[in-house]
N, CA, C and O of each residue as an XYZ file, in Angstrom:
440
protein
N       3.179     54.932    -53.417
C       2.580     55.349    -51.813
C       3.890     55.735    -50.856
O       3.833     56.717    -50.115
N       5.218     54.786    -50.936
C       5.875     55.432    -50.452
C       6.739     56.008    -50.254
O       7.538     55.677    -49.378
N       6.927     57.363    -51.197
C       7.031     58.413    -51.591
C       5.615     59.831    -50.911
O       5.685     60.988    -50.497
N       4.860     59.145    -51.073
C       3.739     59.840    -50.253
C       4.153     60.049    -48.630
O       4.269     61.168    -48.130
N       4.375     58.690    -47.828
C       4.533     58.950    -46.902
C       5.924     59.372    -46.341
O       6.154     59.527    -45.142
N       6.602     59.498    -47.099
C       8.085     59.834    -46.772
C       8.009     61.123    -46.771
O       8.493     61.626    -45.757
N       7.337     62.267    -47.961
C       6.915     63.581    -47.780
C       5.872     63.989    -46.484
O       5.931     65.040    -45.846
N       5.007     62.990    -46.292
C       4.856     63.370    -45.206
C       5.255     63.114    -43.817
O       4.362     63.390    -43.016
N       6.037     62.791    -43.447
C       7.017     62.163    -42.494
C       8.026     63.688    -42.577
O       8.335     64.439    -41.651
N       8.308     63.761    -43.780
C       9.720     64.955    -43.911
C       9.247     66.339    -43.625
O       9.934     67.294    -43.261
N       7.210     66.271    -43.978
C       7.280     67.388    -43.148
C       7.485     67.770    -42.248
O       8.180     68.671    -41.777
N       6.420     66.582    -41.721
C       6.163     66.389    -39.735
C       7.571     66.500    -39.515
O       7.758     67.705    -39.341
N       8.573     65.949    -39.434
C       9.661     66.607    -38.488
C      10.368     67.421    -39.126
O      11.384     67.729    -38.502
N      10.277     67.836    -39.972
C      10.511     69.301    -40.190
C       9.767     70.388    -39.285
O      10.192     71.003    -38.308
N       8.916     70.416    -39.717
C       7.897     71.016    -38.776
C       7.815     71.004    -37.245
O       7.520     72.051    -36.670
N       8.063     69.861    -36.535
C       8.571     69.662    -35.148
C       9.814     70.248    -35.016
O       9.979     71.096    -34.139
N      10.614     69.963    -35.672
C      12.047     70.180    -35.576
C      12.209     71.667    -35.121
O      12.744     72.080    -34.093
N      11.517     72.495    -36.308
C      11.498     73.945    -36.072
C      10.620     74.570    -35.773
O      10.771     75.790    -35.830
N       9.557     74.123    -35.405
C       8.483     74.237    -34.470
C       8.379     74.183    -32.865
O       7.660     74.873    -32.142
N       9.193     73.282    -32.544
C       9.576     72.593    -31.203
C      10.083     74.056    -30.347
O       9.334     74.498    -29.477
N      11.033     74.563    -30.574
C      11.957     75.487    -29.416
C      10.826     76.500    -29.569
O      10.616     77.022    -28.474
N      10.133     76.905    -30.388
C       8.939     78.010    -30.167
C       8.670     77.624    -29.266
O       9.006     78.035    -28.155
N       7.551     76.150    -29.703
C       6.605     76.229    -28.285
C       6.984     75.704    -27.486
O       6.041     75.468    -26.729
N       8.210     75.169    -26.970
C       8.789     75.149    -25.625
C       9.598     76.373    -24.932
O      10.209     76.293    -23.866
N       9.463     77.653    -25.847
C       9.414     78.963    -25.294
C       8.384     79.483    -24.825
O       8.310     80.439    -24.053
N       7.359     78.717    -25.391
C       6.201     79.260    -25.581
C       5.654     79.219    -23.614
O       5.378     80.043    -22.743
N       5.759     77.588    -23.763
C       5.252     77.142    -22.661
C       6.315     77.457    -21.703
O       5.682     77.235    -20.670
N       7.506     77.825    -21.298
C       7.979     77.993    -20.331
C       7.809     79.531    -19.620
O       8.066     79.825    -18.453
N       7.249     80.491    -20.787
C       6.819     81.846    -20.601
C       5.556     81.548    -20.041
O       5.273     82.154    -19.007
N       4.634     80.646    -20.554
C       3.251     80.454    -19.348
C       3.366     79.666    -18.111
O       2.453     79.668    -17.285
N       4.625     78.881    -17.921
C       4.659     78.790    -16.916
C       5.079     79.641    -15.913
O       4.797     79.551    -14.718
N       5.888     80.617    -16.550
C       6.722     81.449    -15.673
C       5.596     83.047    -15.313
O       5.726     83.947    -14.484
N       4.698     82.826    -16.228
C       3.620     84.015    -15.799
C       2.460     83.241    -15.337
O       1.651     84.001    -14.804
N       2.074     82.018    -15.340
C       1.082     81.800    -14.821
C       0.233     82.256    -13.796
O      -0.907     82.711    -13.885
N       1.184     82.012    -12.481
C       1.041     82.231    -11.195
C       0.435     83.861    -11.091
O      -0.439     84.182    -10.286
N       1.008     84.704    -11.956
C       0.963     85.780    -11.552
C      -0.581     86.387    -12.640
O      -1.324     87.340    -12.405
N      -0.612     85.626    -13.548
C      -1.799     85.856    -14.346
C      -3.237     85.569    -13.607
O      -4.256     86.246    -13.472
N      -2.736     83.884    -13.076
C      -4.074     83.710    -11.906
C      -4.633     84.476    -11.183
O      -5.860     84.551    -11.122
N      -3.390     85.581    -10.123
C      -3.563     86.044     -9.140
C      -4.547     87.675    -10.043
O      -5.636     88.151     -9.724
N      -3.902     87.973    -10.805
C      -4.538     89.366    -11.606
C      -5.879     89.119    -11.799
O      -6.772     89.929    -11.550
N      -6.071     87.712    -12.357
C      -7.827     87.401    -13.141
C      -8.167     86.986    -11.867
O      -9.167     86.443    -12.336
N      -8.233     86.801    -10.976
C      -8.768     86.322     -9.570
C      -9.184     88.088     -8.867
O     -10.388     88.213     -8.643
N      -8.641     88.877     -8.662
C      -8.585     89.524     -8.016
C      -9.305     91.166     -9.129
O      -9.802     92.211     -8.708
N      -9.059     90.737    -10.488
C     -10.392     91.476    -11.055
C     -11.461     90.721    -11.351
O     -12.308     91.231    -12.084
N     -11.627     89.635    -10.960
C     -13.112     88.846    -10.756
C     -13.658     89.524     -9.507
O     -14.732     90.127     -9.513
N     -12.819     89.394     -8.355
C     -13.194     89.868     -7.267
C     -13.562     91.464     -7.667
O     -14.572     91.495     -6.964
N     -13.533     92.301     -8.033
C     -13.810     93.422     -8.382
C     -15.294     94.031     -8.518
O     -16.100     94.859     -8.093
N     -14.942     92.584     -9.797
C     -16.344     92.879    -10.473
C     -17.325     92.216    -10.101
O     -18.472     92.552    -10.393
N     -16.954     90.834     -9.173
C     -18.431     90.528     -8.766
C     -18.570     91.396     -7.274
O     -19.534     91.032     -6.600
N     -17.814     92.382     -6.742
C     -18.219     93.127     -5.967
C     -18.772     94.542     -6.267
O     -19.363     95.359     -5.561
N     -18.346     94.549     -7.648
C     -19.293     96.309     -8.038
C     -20.420     95.460     -8.741
O     -21.228     96.368     -8.938
N     -20.949     94.455     -9.194
C     -22.101     93.664     -9.653
C     -22.508     92.875     -8.052
O     -22.535     91.652     -8.194
N     -22.696     93.146     -7.181
C     -23.222     91.960     -6.216
C     -24.391     91.791     -6.333
O     -24.993     90.795     -6.734
N     -25.070     93.553     -5.703
C     -26.614     93.829     -5.438
C     -27.085     92.685     -4.129
O     -28.264     92.367     -3.976
N     -25.996     92.161     -3.267
C     -26.197     91.481     -2.038
C     -26.372     90.067     -2.521
O     -26.875     89.323     -1.679
N     -26.132     89.626     -3.460
C     -26.725     88.049     -3.511
C     -25.275     87.191     -3.026
O     -24.977     86.498     -2.054
N     -24.563     87.654     -4.280
C     -23.123     86.612     -4.159
C     -21.947     87.335     -3.296
O     -21.269     88.362     -3.339
N     -22.149     85.974     -2.344
C     -21.114     86.392     -1.292
C     -19.480     85.491     -1.763
O     -19.296     84.335     -2.145
N     -18.482     86.680     -1.510
C     -17.492     86.035     -2.493
C     -16.474     84.805     -1.131
O     -15.714     83.857     -1.331
N     -16.860     85.309     -0.132
C     -16.461     83.763      0.693
C     -17.082     82.754      0.316
O     -16.297     82.031     -0.300
N     -18.087     82.323      0.362
C     -19.155     81.786      0.264
C     -18.601     80.934     -1.483
O     -18.536     79.719     -1.672
N     -18.344     81.820     -2.313
C     -18.226     81.429     -3.938
C     -16.733     81.155     -3.748
O     -16.353     80.588     -4.772
N     -15.852     81.286     -3.002
C     -14.347     80.689     -2.856
C     -14.461     79.603     -2.419
O     -13.853     78.737     -3.049
N     -15.308     79.120     -1.113
C     -15.283     77.774     -0.974
C     -15.882     77.110     -1.636
O     -15.611     75.913     -1.542
N     -16.900     77.482     -2.555
C     -17.734     76.319     -3.095
C     -16.371     76.053     -4.773
O     -16.129     74.981     -5.327
N     -15.774     77.458     -5.127
C     -14.543     77.058     -6.136
C     -13.627     75.983     -5.669
O     -13.407     74.971     -6.335
N     -13.240     76.164     -4.816
C     -12.202     75.317     -4.242
C     -12.971     73.608     -4.017
O     -12.486     72.623     -4.572
N     -14.248     73.533     -3.088
C     -14.490     71.891     -2.951
C     -14.747     72.056     -4.422
O     -14.070     71.170     -4.941
N     -15.334     72.686     -5.314
C     -15.698     72.143     -6.739
C     -14.617     72.122     -7.537
O     -14.793     71.999     -8.749
N     -13.416     72.229     -7.049
C     -12.465     71.897     -7.690
C     -11.179     71.069     -7.199
O     -10.074     70.831     -7.687
N     -11.906     70.710     -5.887
C     -11.229     69.239     -5.660
C     -12.219     68.560     -5.715
O     -11.566     67.517     -5.725
N     -13.014     68.287     -5.751
C     -13.517     67.338     -6.285
C     -13.302     66.761     -7.611
O     -12.877     65.634     -7.864
N     -13.785     68.037     -8.736
C     -13.155     67.596     -9.770
C     -11.395     66.764    -10.053
O     -11.066     65.698    -10.573
N     -10.894     67.489     -9.641
C      -9.472     66.665     -9.140
C      -9.148     65.557     -9.011
O      -8.233     64.935     -9.552
N     -10.163     65.139     -8.013
C     -10.288     63.568     -7.640
C     -10.601     63.003     -8.635
O      -9.739     62.282     -9.137
N     -11.791     63.092     -9.234
C     -12.632     62.636    -10.324
C     -11.850     62.390    -11.437
O     -11.725     61.316    -12.024
N     -11.253     63.610    -11.729
C     -10.156     63.514    -13.076
C      -8.938     62.360    -12.490
O      -8.648     61.320    -13.082
N      -8.531     62.674    -11.627
C      -7.131     61.365    -11.439
C      -7.756     59.932    -11.202
O      -7.100     58.946    -11.540
N      -9.115     59.779    -10.581
C      -9.553     58.250    -10.721
C      -9.849     58.089    -12.285
O      -9.403     57.077    -12.826
N     -10.404     58.801    -12.875
C     -10.435     58.288    -14.629
C      -9.532     58.217    -15.171
O      -9.463     57.388    -16.079
N      -8.457     59.027    -14.876
C      -6.739     58.841    -15.649
C      -6.411     57.425    -15.276
O      -6.058     56.549    -16.065
N      -6.620     57.265    -13.547
C      -6.125     55.987    -13.274
C      -6.879     54.928    -13.893
O      -6.557     53.763    -14.125
N      -7.716     55.424    -14.067
C      -8.933     53.727    -14.933
C      -8.513     53.427    -16.263
O      -8.309     52.334    -16.792
N      -8.390     54.937    -16.847
C      -7.585     54.725    -18.412
C      -6.895     54.086    -18.198
O      -6.973     53.013    -18.798
N      -6.010     54.229    -17.441
C      -4.390     53.765    -18.066
C      -4.205     52.008    -17.666
O      -3.707     51.064    -18.278
N      -4.974     52.166    -16.145
C      -5.122     50.510    -15.762
C      -5.786     49.860    -17.037
O      -5.301     48.800    -17.434
N      -6.997     50.483    -17.797
C      -7.556     49.544    -18.874
C      -6.875     48.814    -20.282
O      -7.141     47.830    -20.970
N      -5.472     50.277    -20.287
C      -4.865     50.389    -20.997
C      -3.633     49.384    -20.886
O      -3.339     48.582    -21.772
N      -3.006     49.522    -19.772
C      -2.349     48.044    -19.528
C      -2.304     46.996    -19.775
O      -1.467     46.372    -20.427
N      -3.962     46.415    -18.862
C      -4.952     45.064    -19.508
C      -4.741     44.982    -20.418
O      -4.103     44.008    -20.817
N      -5.130     45.889    -21.188
C      -5.145     45.466    -22.639
C      -3.377     44.524    -23.266
O      -3.043     43.397    -23.631
N      -2.832     45.668    -23.086
C      -1.303     45.438    -23.669
C      -0.879     43.855    -23.145
O      -0.282     42.951    -23.730
N      -1.317     43.925    -22.123
C      -0.394     42.658    -20.896
C      -1.529     41.757    -22.157
O      -1.127     41.334    -23.242
N      -2.712     41.661    -21.731
C      -3.611     40.243    -23.269
C      -3.097     40.151    -24.377
O      -2.902     39.023    -24.830
N      -2.744     41.264    -25.100
C      -1.878     41.662    -26.171
C      -0.618     40.936    -26.078
O      -0.274     40.381    -27.121
N       0.231     40.799    -24.963
C       1.708     40.382    -25.246
C       1.558     39.327    -24.779
O       2.322     38.525    -25.316
N       0.837     38.808    -23.891
C       0.996     37.575    -23.011
C       0.233     36.226    -23.810
O       0.403     35.022    -24.001
N      -0.485     37.058    -24.045
C      -1.729     35.981    -24.974
C      -0.884     35.248    -26.014
O      -0.939     34.024    -25.893
N      -0.061     35.735    -27.077
C       0.708     34.815    -28.085
C       1.478     34.121    -27.474
O       1.566     32.909    -27.674
N       2.004     34.602    -26.831
C       3.488     33.601    -26.019
C       2.802     32.273    -25.552
O       3.281     31.188    -25.881
N       1.415     32.393    -24.606
C       0.920     31.283    -23.738
C       0.131     30.062    -24.888
O       0.106     28.841    -24.736
N      -0.461     30.868    -26.027
C      -1.229     30.137    -27.500
C       0.507     29.594    -27.793
O       0.482     28.386    -28.032
N       1.536     29.993    -27.822
C       2.617     29.578    -28.635
C       3.009     27.991    -27.388
O       2.779     26.806    -27.628
N       3.559     28.521    -26.280
C       3.607     26.991    -25.876
C       2.440     25.988    -25.665
O       2.673     24.885    -25.171
N       1.265     26.336    -26.010
C       0.131     25.060    -25.455
C      -0.033     24.674    -27.046
O      -0.450     23.555    -27.343
N       0.275     25.541    -27.959
C      -0.110     24.916    -29.300
C       1.038     23.960    -29.821
O       0.776     22.981    -30.519
N       2.733     24.406    -29.324
C       3.871     23.842    -29.492
C       3.859     22.267    -28.656
O       4.565     21.364    -29.105
N       3.247     22.108    -27.774
C       3.221     20.725    -26.818
C       3.624     20.762    -26.005
O       3.006     20.068    -25.199
N       5.059     21.575    -25.299
C       5.687     21.750    -24.328
C       6.520     20.520    -24.459
O       6.694     19.737    -23.525
N       7.111     20.353    -25.845
C       8.496     19.175    -26.077
C       9.403     19.652    -25.032
O      10.489     19.099    -24.858
């Protein structure tokens, strides 16, 4: 069992050692190219909407709705992430402090 764990840890460690430079390179390229790709995608989507509009969709309203929806979702995401971290920290605090308090109470304050 110990050998199996060592083999798994060795494979994982080797993969992360040799794979991390590739992943970091890809993330750096993505972060460098992301703003231009987003602008390019938004321009292409505007052109497609204008071509297939049929007088139903207004791009300004669509942009305003998209921005407000993004703002609402980002606020809710922030609230949810804060709630999750708060719950995790509360549980960890209880798990760390409770044994010390129990030890002191059971020891009898001598």
